[in-house]
C-alpha positions in Angstrom: 0.0 0.0 0.0 1.4 3.4 -0.9 0.4 6.8 0.4 2.1 10.1 1.3 2.4 11.8 4.7 2.0 15.5 3.7 -1.1 17.6 2.9 -1.6 21.2 1.7 -1.8 23.4 4.7 -0.8 26.6 6.4 2.5 26.2 8.4 3.9 28.5 11.0 7.0 30.4 9.8 10.3 30.0 11.7 9.6 33.5 13.0 6.0 33.7 14.1 5.9 37.1 15.7 4.1 39.9 13.9 3.4 43.5 15.1 -0.1 43.9 16.6 -2.6 45.2 14.1 -5.8 46.9 15.2 -5.4 45.5 18.7 -5.2 41.9 17.4 -2.2 39.4 17.5 -1.6 37.3 14.5 0.8 34.5 13.6 3.1 34.5 10.6 2.3 31.6 8.4 3.4 30.2 5.0 1.6 28.0 2.5 2.7 24.4 2.0 1.8 22.7 -1.2 -0.8 23.7 -3.8 -3.9 24.3 -1.6 -7.3 25.6 -2.3 -6.6 28.6 0.0 -10.0 30.2 -0.2 -11.4 27.2 1.7 -9.3 28.1 4.8 -11.3 31.3 5.5 -13.8 31.4 8.3 -12.8 28.0 9.8 -12.1 26.9 13.3 -8.4 26.4 13.1 -5.9 25.0 15.6 -2.2 23.8 15.7 -0.6 20.4 15.5 2.9 19.2 15.0 6.1 18.7 17.0 8.0 20.7 19.5 11.6 20.2 20.6 12.2 20.7 24.3 15.6 21.5 25.9 16.0 19.2 28.9 19.6 20.2 29.8 22.6 21.9 28.3 22.9 19.2 25.6 19.8 17.1 25.9 16.7 17.6 23.7 13.5 15.6 23.2 10.8 15.8 20.5 7.1 15.9 21.5 4.0 15.7 19.4 1.4 18.4 20.1 -2.2 18.7 19.0 -4.3 21.5 20.5 -7.9 20.2 20.5 -9.7 23.5 20.4 -10.1 26.3 18.0 -7.6 29.0 18.6 -7.0 30.6 15.2 -9.2 32.1 12.4 -8.6 33.5 9.0 -11.6 35.8 8.6 -13.2 37.1 5.4 -14.0 40.7 5.2 -17.6 41.5 5.9 -19.7 41.9 2.8 -20.2 45.7 3.3 -16.4 46.2 3.3 -16.0 44.7 -0.2 -17.2 45.8 -3.6 -19.2 43.7 -6.0 -16.2 43.5 -8.3 -14.0 42.4 -5.5 -16.4 39.6 -4.5 -16.8 38.5 -8.1 -13.0 38.3 -8.6 -12.0 36.9 -5.2 -8.3 36.2 -5.3 -6.2 35.2 -2.3 -3.0 37.1 -1.6 -1.1 34.4 0.2 1.2 36.9 2.0 -1.5 39.3 3.2 -4.9 37.5 3.3 -4.0 34.2 5.1 -2.6 35.6 8.3 -4.6 33.9 11.1 -5.8 35.9 14.2 -4.6 34.4 17.5 -6.2 36.7 20.1 -6.6 40.3 21.2 -3.6 42.2 22.3 -4.2 41.5 26.0 -0.6 41.4 27.3 -0.3 45.2 27.9 -3.7 45.4 29.5 -2.7 42.7 32.0 0.4 44.6 32.9 3.0 42.3 31.3 4.5 41.7 27.9 4.4 37.9 28.2 7.7 37.7 26.5 11.0 36.0 27.6 12.7 37.3 30.7 15.4 39.6 29.5 17.2 39.4 32.8 17.7 35.6 32.6 19.4 35.0 29.2 20.8 31.5 28.4 22.6 32.6 25.3 22.2 35.2 22.6 21.2 32.7 19.9 18.4 31.2 22.1 17.2 34.8 23.0 17.0 35.8 19.3 14.9 32.8 18.5 12.6 33.4 21.5 12.2 37.1 20.6 11.2 36.1 17.0 8.2 34.1 18.4 4.8 35.4 19.4 4.9 35.3 23.3 1.3 34.1 23.5 2.1 31.2 21.3 5.1 30.2 23.4 2.9 30.4 26.5 0.3 28.1 24.9 2.9 25.5 23.9 4.5 25.6 27.3 1.2 25.0 29.0 0.3 22.1 26.6 3.7 20.4 27.3 4.0 21.2 31.0 7.4 22.9 30.6 8.7 26.5 30.8 8.8 28.7 27.7 12.6 28.9 27.9 12.8 25.1 27.5 11.2 25.3 24.0 14.0 25.1 21.5 12.2 24.7 18.2 8.9 23.6 16.6 7.4 22.4 13.4 3.7 23.3 13.6 0.8 23.4 11.0 -2.7 24.8 11.2 -5.6 22.3 10.9 -9.3 22.5 10.6 -11.0 21.4 13.8 -14.2 20.3 12.1 -14.4 16.6 12.1 -15.2 14.4 9.1 -18.7 13.3 8.3 -20.9 11.0 6.2 -23.4 13.0 4.3 -26.0 12.6 1.5 -29.4 11.1 1.7 -27.9 7.6 2.1 -24.7 8.8 3.8 -22.8 7.8 0.7 -20.4 10.7 0.7 -17.4 11.4 2.9 -16.5 15.0 3.7 -13.2 15.5 5.6 -10.0 17.4 5.6 -6.7 15.6 4.8 -8.2 12.8 2.7 -5.3 13.5 0.5 -3.5 11.7 1.8 -3.1 11.4 5.6 -6.2 9.3 6.0 -4.6 6.7 3.6 -1.5 6.6 5.8 -3.6 5.9 8.9 -5.5 3.0 7.4 -2.4 1.6 5.8 -0.6 1.4 9.2 -3.7 0.1 10.9 -4.0 -2.7 8.3 -0.4 -3.7 8.7 -0.7 -3.7 12.5 -3.9 -5.7 12.4 -2.3 -8.2 10.0 0.5 -8.8 12.6 -1.8 -8.9 15.5 -4.1 -11.5 14.0 -1.2 -13.8 13.1 -1.1 -13.1 9.4 2.7 -13.2 9.4 2.7 -16.8 10.3 1.2 -17.8 6.9 2.8 -15.1 4.7 4.5 -16.2 1.6 5.2 -12.6 0.5 6.4 -9.4 2.1 3.6 -7.2 3.6 4.8 -3.6 3.0 3.5 -0.1 3.2 5.3 2.9 1.7 4.5 6.3 3.2 6.4 9.1 1.3 6.9 12.7 2.2 7.0 15.8 0.1 4.5 14.6 -2.6 2.8 18.0 -2.3 6.0 20.0 -3.0 7.9 17.6 -5.3 8.8 14.0 -4.9 12.5 14.2 -5.6 13.7 14.9 -2.1 15.4 12.1 0.0 12.1 10.9 1.5 10.0 11.5 -1.6 8.6 8.8 -4.0 11.0 9.9 -6.7 14.0 9.1 -4.5 16.0 5.9 -4.0 14.1 5.2 -0.8 11.8 2.5 -2.0 14.6 0.8 -4.1 17.0 0.9 -1.1 14.4 -0.5 1.3 13.6 -3.4 -1.0 17.3 -4.2 -1.5 17.7 -4.5 2.3 14.7 -6.6 2.6 15.9 -9.0 -0.1 19.3 -9.2 1.5 17.7 -10.1 4.9 15.6 -12.8 3.2 18.7 -14.2 1.6 20.8 -14.2 4.7 22.8 -17.4 5.2 22.6 -18.4 1.5 25.2 -17.9 -1.2 25.4 -14.4 -2.6 23.1 -14.0 -5.6 24.3 -10.6 -6.8 21.0 -9.0 -6.2 19.0 -11.5 -8.2 16.4 -11.9 -5.4 15.8 -8.1 -5.4 15.6 -8.0 -9.2 13.1 -10.9 -9.2 11.0 -9.1 -6.5 
């Protein structure tokens, strides 16, 4: 079974901080892949991905994060703020129109900036990275992970639509869901392989049960983990070598036959 692990989405930029606009705090994002960007407007959005935590001077750990509540929104302009011509020729400017709103600018009203403690610097490089992030975002991640903001060393986070999938149509014959291309296929492929093992399927296998989950299909498959790379060929070479262990060398004939 083949599938790919990436899906068109809005990703947080390495520097997420943006100046407050009209009393609102926003996060800097970039587009990933060729998405239908107009469908991201007026949705309940949240964040998911991984965060790298600093556990000591030279120890780091990677943690998965999925915030299960809507915290972001990319709003459309109200109808009375656009002309008929603008509505007829709706075109998304990816740099200006897709910046999600995180919250109101409440830090000053509460008597604190919410940013890193300038009097407790652990290194200029770390401080520069921290200052490039939206303080409210750092506080949110620290709360989710049960760590301090200064422990957060890096992250790779994407926006996702909180709306769940559904069956619809008179006979519930249609599936409507985000990330059908192609993360849902990755999930069922892994589930099928795991169930095959759990039910004893390997005991009677005469062939190799294999799933291939590639990355970067949405931005080009020629990267090292992409489907256009040597990843699949190299994996099959190693599998055939293992199956041929203890026998005379066959110069790769088993791989070629496979």
